[in-house]
C-alpha positions, -999 to 999 in steps of 0.1 A, spaced: 730 21 155 698 3 164 664 16 161 640 21 188 609 0 192 576 16 180 546 21 206 524 1 187 549 -27 182 554 -27 222 517 -31 229 516 -58 202 544 -77 220 530 -70 253 495 -84 243 511 -115 229 534 -123 259 506 -116 283 482 -141 263 510 -167 263 516 -164 298 478 -168 307 474 -193 282 503 -214 296 495 -208 335 458 -205 337 445 -228 310 459 -261 325 446 -249 359 411 -246 345 411 -276 326 424 -298 353 403 -283 383 382 -310 400 397 -340 381 418 -366 399 450 -374 382 465 -406 381 490 -411 411 518 -412 387 510 -382 373 507 -363 406 539 -377 414 556 -367 383 540 -331 389 558 -330 425 592 -330 409 586 -299 387 594 -273 416 627 -289 429 639 -295 393 633 -259 385 650 -249 414 679 -274 409 682 -259 374 686 -223 386 709 -233 412 732 -254 389 732 -223 368 747 -203 393 772 -228 405 786 -241 373 799 -213 351 819 -218 317 849 -198 333 846 -211 370 883 -224 372 900 -192 356 907 -177 391 921 -211 405 904 -242 420 897 -228 455 875 -197 441 859 -224 420 852 -247 450 837 -222 472 801 -221 460 802 -259 455 814 -266 490 787 -241 501 764 -262 483 773 -295 497 767 -277 530 731 -267 521 725 -302 508 734 -318 541 712 -293 561 684 -301 536 686 -337 545 689 -333 581 664 -306 585 642 -302 553 638 -267 562 641 -240 535 650 -215 561 678 -232 578 691 -243 541 694 -205 532 712 -196 566 734 -226 564 742 -216 526 750 -179 535 770 -187 567 790 -215 549 799 -194 519 807 -163 542 831 -184 561 846 -200 532 853 -166 517 870 -155 550 892 -184 550 
């Protein structure tokens, strides 16, 4: 049996979490506000959102037991992902990428 957390412990953890989140998110903005960054730093910072998104997507596309049900069920999300990549290269629109991905996955599920 596990013990339940005490309210005092909960508030301490919540305070530490909130402080850490604010320090990691707000402090860099405050320290860098109004400063000109080197062009290479600005370029490198531009890669953070796509890299984070790619990590989230890769986590859903590649799972440890993805081939347990067979090759085709494992390939469905990968093929739909390729469709999304093609649409992204052609249009550059997040909306069309979402529509194409959902449509591709739905059509592949029916096949």
